[in-house]
C-alpha positions as CSV (number, residue, x, y, z in Angstrom):
1,M,0.0,0.0,0.0
2,R,2.9,2.4,0.5
3,R,3.8,2.3,-3.2
4,A,0.6,4.0,-4.2
5,D,1.2,7.0,-1.9
6,G,1.8,10.0,-4.1
7,Q,0.6,8.3,-7.3
8,S,-2.2,10.7,-7.9
9,T,0.1,13.7,-7.3
10,V,2.5,12.4,-10.0
11,E,-0.5,12.0,-12.4
12,V,-1.7,15.5,-11.8
13,I,1.7,17.0,-12.3
14,G,2.0,15.0,-15.5
15,L,-1.3,16.5,-16.8
16,L,-0.4,20.1,-16.0
17,P,1.3,20.8,-19.3
18,L,-1.7,19.5,-21.2
19,L,-4.1,21.6,-19.1
20,L,-1.9,24.7,-19.7
21,A,-1.9,24.0,-23.5
22,V,-5.7,23.6,-23.6
23,G,-6.1,26.8,-21.6
24,L,-3.9,28.8,-23.9
25,G,-5.8,27.4,-26.9
26,V,-9.1,28.4,-25.5
27,F,-7.8,31.9,-24.6
28,A,-6.4,32.3,-28.2
29,F,-9.7,31.2,-29.7
30,L,-11.8,33.6,-27.6
31,S,-9.4,36.4,-28.2
32,A,-9.5,35.9,-32.0
33,G,-13.3,35.9,-31.9
34,A,-13.4,39.1,-30.0
35,A,-10.9,40.7,-32.4
36,R,-13.0,39.6,-35.4
37,E,-16.1,41.2,-33.9
38,A,-14.3,44.4,-33.1
39,A,-12.9,44.6,-36.6
40,S,-16.2,43.9,-38.2
41,G,-18.1,46.6,-36.2
42,A,-15.3,49.2,-36.8
43,A,-15.3,48.6,-40.5
44,E,-19.0,48.9,-40.8
45,A,-18.9,52.2,-38.7
46,G,-16.3,53.5,-41.0
47,A,-18.4,52.7,-44.1
48,V,-21.4,54.4,-42.6
49,A,-19.3,57.4,-41.9
50,L,-18.3,57.6,-45.5
51,L,-22.0,57.5,-46.5
52,Q,-22.6,60.4,-44.2
53,D,-19.5,62.4,-45.5
54,R,-17.7,62.1,-42.1
55,D,-14.2,60.9,-41.3
56,A,-14.2,57.1,-41.8
57,R,-11.0,56.5,-39.9
58,A,-12.2,58.4,-36.8
59,A,-15.5,56.6,-36.9
60,A,-13.9,53.2,-37.2
61,R,-11.5,54.0,-34.3
62,G,-14.4,55.3,-32.2
63,A,-16.3,52.1,-32.7
64,L,-13.4,49.9,-31.4
65,P,-13.4,48.8,-27.8
66,G,-10.6,50.3,-25.7
67,W,-8.5,47.1,-25.5
68,S,-8.1,46.9,-29.3
69,R,-7.3,50.5,-30.2
70,R,-3.5,50.1,-29.9
71,R,-3.6,46.9,-31.9
72,T,-5.5,48.1,-34.9
73,R,-4.6,49.2,-38.4
74,I,-7.3,51.1,-40.3
75,T,-7.1,51.7,-44.1
76,V,-9.4,53.8,-46.1
77,A,-9.1,53.5,-49.8
78,G,-11.8,55.3,-51.8
79,R,-15.1,54.1,-50.4
80,R,-13.7,51.0,-48.8
81,V,-12.7,50.7,-45.1
82,E,-10.4,47.9,-44.0
83,V,-9.7,47.2,-40.3
84,A,-7.2,44.7,-39.0
85,V,-7.2,43.9,-35.2
86,T,-4.5,41.9,-33.6
87,P,-5.7,40.0,-30.6
88,S,-3.7,39.8,-27.4
89,G,-2.0,36.6,-26.3
90,P,0.9,34.5,-27.4
91,F,-0.6,33.8,-30.9
92,G,-1.9,37.3,-31.5
93,A,0.1,38.0,-34.7
94,R,-0.9,34.8,-36.3
95,L,-4.6,35.3,-35.5
96,R,-5.0,38.8,-36.8
97,A,-8.6,39.5,-37.8
98,T,-9.4,41.6,-40.8
99,A,-12.8,43.1,-41.8
100,S,-13.7,45.4,-44.7
101,A,-16.8,47.3,-45.5
102,D,-17.6,49.0,-48.8
103,A,-19.7,52.2,-48.8
104,G,-20.7,51.4,-52.4
105,T,-20.5,53.6,-55.4
106,S,-23.1,56.1,-54.4
107,P,-24.4,57.5,-51.1
108,S,-27.7,55.7,-51.5
109,T,-26.1,52.3,-51.4
110,S,-26.0,50.6,-48.0
111,P,-22.6,49.3,-46.8
112,L,-21.5,45.7,-47.5
113,V,-19.5,44.0,-44.8
114,T,-17.2,41.1,-45.3
115,T,-15.0,39.6,-42.7
116,S,-12.1,37.3,-42.7
117,G,-9.8,36.1,-40.0
118,G,-6.5,34.4,-40.0
119,A,-2.8,35.0,-40.6
120,R,-1.7,38.0,-42.6
């Protein structure tokens, strides 16, 4: 019976790296999803601002949550707004989320939003 003392402790210590890896994966997945949502909303806000003859870059930046403002690249080319948000965490650069919105060719056209996530 003495040989079994500490067996469960050794098993738990052996599982810790696996639990850590799973936790990091879940964190990265949730962080990437939040970045995608932030980029999508900001791109749409920028396109709406273009339709209203306002500053698209300022509108897109204003639509971003506070955590993502320093990790964001906003590009306005013609009537198209593209927002790239890099999530926090160890895999942030590989999970950059990009979204673009097009204000159309005339002010009477509603914005079209397309999103894509992944490495850039």
